[in-house]
N, C-alpha and C positions, 0 to 999 in steps of 0.2 A: 352513477358518479364519471365523469367525461375523465377525459386524461389529461388536463389541464390541474383538476380539483385532485385526482388521483396522486397528481405529482406535487402539488402542495402538503399532501397528506402523508408524504414519506418525511420520516424521523432522519437526523443525522446518522445515528445507530445504523437504521434500515439503510440509510444511502450508503454507509461504510458495508455492509455486507453484500451488498448489488454490485459496488464497484472492485471488492478484494479479489474476486478471482481473477476478473477482468485484468487488474495491477499484477496479481501472481505471474499469470501468463506471460505479461511483457518482461517483468524482471526473470522469469523464466530464460525466455527467448535471448535475450543481453548477453543473461549470465555465460548461457550456453557459447552462444559469438564470442563473446570475450575469452572463455575459458580454451577456446579453440585457438584463438593467436596468442595466445601466453605461450601454451603449449610449441606453436609455431616457431613463437620468439626464441624459445630454448632451443629447440633443433639447429635452428640459425645458428646459434652460438653469439646470441645478442645485436647481430644485424642481419636484418629483415634481406634474405636472398629475392632479386626481383627481375634477373637477366631472362628468364624462361617467358614473360610476358611479351618481349620482340617475338618472338617465334609465333607464340600461339596467338596475338592478336592482329599479325598481318596476315595470318592463315585465314583469321575470320573474315579478315577485309578483303580478301583475295589482293594483296599487294605484295611486293617484294620489299618495298624500303618504306620508309614514314617519310618521303618526299608529299606524298600525298594529303599530308598535314601542314605543308608550308604555309607559315602565315594564319591558320585557323585555330579556333577555340575547341578544343578537343576535352571531352570527359568521360569519365567512369564511373558507372550509377552501382553504388556496393563494392567501392572499390576497396574495403579493409585499409589497412596500415600499411602495406607492404610496398607500396611504392610502384602502383600497377602501368603508371604511364612516365615513368623513368625514361625509357626507350625514344620516348616520342619526341626528340628533340627539334624536330623541324617545327614543331607548332607554336603558335605564336601565345598560346594560356592553356596549361593543360590544370583539370579541375577533377578532383577524386570526392565524389558523392556519396554521405554514407548516414545512417540515423546514428552512427557511434563514433563520429568523427571526433567530438570533442573527448570521447572515453582513452580512445586510442592517442590522443596527443599528449593527454597527461602520461598516459602508461607506458607509451615509445614516443617521448619528446626529440631524444637525437635523430633517431631513424627516421623520422616523418619532417623533420626543418631541411633534411638533406634531399630530400626527394625532389626540389624543385617544383613541386606541385604545390596547389593550392586545395586546402580541405574544407569542404563544406559540409557542415551537418544538415541533414534535411531531415522531416518527419516522416512519420508514415503512411502521411498525405499529401503534403508540399514540400515540394523543392525549391529553396527560396533562392530563385534566380529571374530576371526577366524574361517574357515569353522571347520566342524566335533569337535565342542567345547564344545556343550550342552549335557549330557547324558539324563535329563528329560526335555523336554519344555510344559507347561500347556500354554494353552489360555483359558480364562473365558469371554467369551460375550464382546469380544475386536475386532474381526476380522470385524464386522459391521461398526465399529469406522474409518477404513483404507481408505484412498483415492484410492489406489490402490490393489484392494484384488491380481490378478497374482502375482505382483513383493513383496508383505508381506510374502505370500504363499512361493513364490520360496526360500528369505531369510530366511524362519524360516526352509522351509527344507537344507538348505546348512549349519545352525550352528549348526544343531542336528549332533552327532555322529554315524557315520555305527553302526547299531544295538541299537541305543537309543530309547527313546522313544517321543510318540508325545501325549497328552493328552488334548483334547478341547472341550468346550462347546459353541456353536454356538446357536444365535438366528435366527430363522428362520421365513422369510416371513414377518415381519416389515417393515412400509414404509419408507422411507429413513426419516431422520431429519438432523439437522443441525451438531449433532455430530455423526450420524450414517449415513453418505450415504448409505450404501450399502443395499441392499434389498438381501439376502442370501435366496439360496433355494438348496437342496441336489444335485443338478446337477452340481452347482458351486462349492461346496467344494469336490464333487467326483474327478472332471476334474482336479484342480487344487492342491489337496493334497491327496486324499486317493488312488487316482490312483497312486501316485509314494512311496507309504507307503507298508509295510503288515499290513493289516488289522486284528485287535485283537476284540475290539468290539463297536457294532454300537448299540445305543440305541436312540430313538427318541419317543416325546411324545408330546402334547399339553399341554401349562403353567399351572402350578398350580393356585391357587389363588393369588392375589395381595401382599398377606403378606408372601406365600413363593411359588416363582413361580416354583422351585424344587422338590416339594412334590411330585409329580409322580413317579421319582425315587428312592425315601425311600418308599412308600408304595406299588411299584410296578404294579400301573395302569397305565400303557403304552398306552396310546391311542393316533391316529394322523391321520388325513386325509390330503392327497396332495393338497400345497398349502394354508392351515392355517399357524396364527402363532403357530410357536413348537419351541422347544429346544433339537438340538442334541448333543449327549456327542459320542466323538470317542476316543479308546485307540488304537494307532497303532506304528509300528517298523520301524524305516529306515532301508531299505534292506541294510545289509553286516553283516561286521563281530564287535564285541565289545570285547576288551581283548583279542585278537585271538581265543575267541570263536564264533560257528555260533548262 
């Protein structure tokens, strides 16, 4: 029996048995992520705190102000509901991309409509934006949350304009969890992202203390051994021209 005949032979009950484990994993993942943000909402007393993103994302970009975003379309992949781009006042357009954007909008409506951002729901395989659309794409501790790392890397690269920037923070070597199914390493990131970009900056370190895991980037104490849990910061450019300039 060939594959086509085998698929035809599947009964609805058998199909449900095959699909149910996959669906359960998806529900478990989204439930864990939503539970995290609900707890964060309570800790923030019903109004998400987001001032910290300015210092952190400017440090990732190796910039001192948001002037480099003037007139640009800037996005944050895996943004969550907290207003990660509120600080980017110089940008022409701020886009938060997340697979749970619609759920966040229902749960945290007043917060999200105050952020001055467009929140866009993506799928686990597709970012519903035109190709070559984004000038600057951030992602902060989000790529280990995706189910299909290579597909999402291709989508991120697709929507960035030629000459546009990719600025990413990746958690390395962490054991998989329901909400973070990927155990990322340098080789995976190099193969799926860095090799397709013009690398401008590559900084890697072990994590700082739990109250500020990014502190080594700010105090200059970058130490890392291959295979340990750590954080990688990348600034890179998509090959091509932007605004007619190389």
